[in-house]
C-alpha positions, 0 to 999 in steps of 0.5 A: 548367532551372527554379529547383527543378531547378537547386537539386536538381542543385546539391545532388545533387553533394554528399554527405548528412551530418548538419549539424555543430554547428560549422565552423571558418571558412576564413581568407585569407592576406595577399599583396602580389602582385596578379594576374588568373586565370580560375580565381579570383574577386574579392570586396570586402573588408568591414570588419566582423565575420565570422559563421558562420550556423547554422539548424537548424529554428526555431533560429538561431545567429550565431557569431564565427570563434572560436565566440562566440554573438552572436545577441542582438547582431544580432537583426534578422540572426537573424530574417532568417536564421530566415525563410529557406527550407530546414530547416537550413543553414550559411552564411559571411558578414560583419556590417557597418555603413556610414558613407556608402558605406563599411563601418566597423568603428568604427561597428559597435562601437556594436553589437558591445558589446551582448549584450541583444537588446532593447537591440540592436533599439533601437540598430539604429535608429541603427546598422543592420547588414547581413549579407553572405553569401559561402559556403554550407557545408551545406544541407538535409542536404548537405555542400557544403564539398567542392564548388568555390567556384563551385558553392557560391556558385551554391547560396548564390544559388539556395537563399537569399533576399536582402532587407535585412538579408541581402545576397549578396556579388557577385564579379568573375571573373578580373580581379583587378588591375582589382578591386584598383584599383577597390577602392582608388579607392573607399576600400574595405578591399581585395579577397579573391581566391578560388580558384573551383575550391577546396573550403572549407578549415577554417582559413587557406589560400592558396586565399583571399588578401587584397589590402589597400589600406591597412595594418591588423591586430589587436594585443594591448593591453598597457598604457596611459598617463595622460591629459594636458590635458583628456583623461579616461580614458587617454592611449594604449594600448600595443600588442603582437604575438606572435613565436615565443612572445615578446610584441613591442612595436609602439608606442602608439596615442592617436587614434581614441577617443571620450570615452565609450570613454576613460572606460569602457575605463579601468575595463576596463584597471584590472581587468587591471592588473599590476605588471610589463611583459608585453613581452619587449622593453624598453619605455621608456614611463611606463605602466601595464601590463595582462594581454595579453588584449584585442585591438584593430583598429588602422589605420596607414600603415606599419611603421618600421625599428625595428618600430613602427607609424607613425601608428596609429589605434584602430578598435575592439575585436575579440572574435573572435580570441584574444590568443595568435593575434595575430602581425605580418601579413607578405605571403605570397610 
């Protein structure tokens, strides 16, 4: 079967529908149970920013998982998407920057905060960004979300062209435990396990699972301490998460900031100052409190018995998740 016939065969199995303006992304559930299964595939967990790609004719949009348009942040990615075959499609993927051989959310911060396309292109020389695509939801009038993942990935591979900065996300079949060991040995974030027989489900689903090599998640910034010694800006950030509607204190993070961020982010914090603590817990800290609106990505070694973070480190700010959605991640059974 030639390439054109193969693509036609894949699309013929999907219903024809108008392309939607938005599609809620499918999200994975954290688990500490590693397994191998012939019905599952295993992809590298990337440390970047989740993006949904919308191409309609000559118009391209890059959207975060909570619906923010970041096309001007990554103009080189938008240009590569616009050059793809097909008149319209929706693809799912992750924008990443590299530090050596490892994807680095901290390094990607140097691009995420830019909203001007011209400035972003200038910054791209210092911080190149790549878009790894791993799913295809819609292509040329065909809704693929009801098709099994294996067929969606086959359509993705055949229907789009992959040249930098666009990359296809490879996977391993069946061998989940070996994939996880390899990921951790290489210093990767972990593995995303996906049920290859499942349809694309909008929202969080146990058909996609996260095998994490380390600990890390989002937290809400709720306050800050004054700097000491020769440090400028602020000392540490107070972190929280929601539990049954209550805002819980998770501890404070004082590492992972550069001088530029320390000074510039102090202004952001000052604009959100409040007189009282936003926490529902008692917090014994000499600190200034802020409105719980900004979300940060934090790495850490473990949770302590008193529900605090051990050895936390700041990785960057997140714009793709609302503060109200931040909860403590617990492995699913």
